[in-house]
Phi, psi and omega in degrees: 000190189256152174254123178243129188214127164068028178086357176252152187242133180230125183245137186291149169247173179307130173092000175099002181276161183240158178292331180223049178299341181263142177256123183260122170024065166111348179262176184243156179208197181271207183203164174252136181242137186235137168238077181287164188295152174284123189236298181087026176222154184296315176257103195276357184304121171259109185310146172224150167253121182235131173260123180253116187260109184255127171276112189268011168280349187270175186293131185293319180296315181298310180290329181293315180294327172297311184297322180288326176299318179297319179299319177294332178275004178280166184251168196301326187263004185286157172236151179222137171245154177239125180241120178254134178217155167213259173280338175243179178212145174214148171278093181296320177222115174292169185304121182215171182288126189286327184247119171232138181045041176084358180222178187291150177299106185304321184295323174297323186284325179285332179296324184281355184262055181273147179289154177291148183230134179266159182125194177280158184240132180245091187290319186298321191283323173300317183292312180304312180301317183294309176305318179294334176290314181295320184282330181279322191232000174289123182239345180288152179302333189240137181223151182196167170223155179232126178252120178247120188199160171273356176077010182262099174260122183225034176226080178078195182281163172266012184306127179092348182289305179288332184292328180295323173284325182296308184307321181277350182072029184252129183277144175249118179261122183251141184230126177279125175255125175068203177296116194223156166272089189295314182309311183295320180292325180296317180303317175304306183300317180298312182303325186253005181083013178269200170226160184235147173205159175263132181295329179295340180271349184265093182301328185224102180292330180291325176290327184293309187292323173294332169295313182295315180302315177299315182302322186299323185266359178082021185260152172294155188270122174284173181292150180196127176206161181236145179229159173255133185237121186260160190292144181083353179253142180263142183234128177248124186246105187272150177217125180270120172263110183295179177277166177058051180249138181282326184204145165237140179235132176229144182217137168246128185230147181215166182260112180266106178278002177280161180277168190300321177300318182292321184291320172294330186272324186270333184098183185274148181278353185236141174245138179221139172233154187248130178242129185284169175299343172274001181091007187269131174277119187281108180278141179273153348295142181223130186301135179082003168239132184254119183249131178227151177212151172219193185276019179209011182186151170234142183224143176242132173242124182244119180276128180052057184298147170288143177299149178126190189267104179269149180231149168237120180261125193238138171213158178263141181264190181288350177275346182291157169285155186297329180287350180096190179218154174273120183248127177258127181250128178223152183207154182198165180226159181236107184290159175296132182290311179215155177290166173296148177245146178228152178272144175284178184291141181267129180293143179271133179291144178285143179296150174231155182288154176301134186086348179269151178260114184279141180273124178296130180260156176292130177275123184305146175289124175308135178267148176254124182231145179301144180272148179274358184274123183280162172291153184291148175246167180219142336283197213315000000 
């Protein structure tokens, strides 16, 4: 159903996001709710190896932006390979760590930025090359491929392309770039257990690929939505955290069009503060909160968060462009895997007289019972 508050109405979208989840400077809104997977470890990430197969006969700017969005949606332990193809195919970047020093791997980003090539296109060769890279070098428990193409294959048959992925149990997620043969691309996705989408239908590509990344690991999809933020305007992003969670994570991401050197020299264009359910602004560093930043995102990871509505207050500073920025907010939680366990009492052995040999009695096996003591929460 929909949530009404302060005269505004907020209705859930796919993945837990809402149509009016942000509160702008004094107004009220909805919230994003997540039911992320049960893990029971501090780092819930399930690593994945992903091959991105890029049809370079398509418009360069469109596919490059999409490929970069895929890279930005990866998780810390993921690896990615880039395969560029037209009439030929090459592994421009073999499987390598997607995230480095808190940001995306620049070598992968550069490999995705290939100029457009005219002529015939061999989609089969691009797919076979991507599958071979995953089979030869893939080590992660989850594997997948993403195909960015217009779906126009004009060099021989497609024999063996989908079969390679089918036999290995690797899904191919296909995305139509520009004017495309959508039926052909949808068939590839269906044959391999992946999904098909038109990039023109994806208003926020980062949220779309974040959704796909969760599917690759078999995880429920957390909330993710985008807002436009203007200079001088504050944006309050609420996030409901259920009880008994090991971790809550909130991220704000933006497209920083400055070079990496400019961003490093000038600083972040976004300021963010985290507010606990009791209304307290938490000043960093704060015990139990891990803060991370790079040139296109800030992240907060909260260990054993207090149940209730947390908020992230975001505003643009003087480093931001005059026209403002589009801000993408995503959030998720990790439920407690198991309750704390405690051992039952161990019987005290009876004393014996000196020189006596005691006959050992069977010691009862300690019983394991759930503790009534809850895990600590933060803050109070």
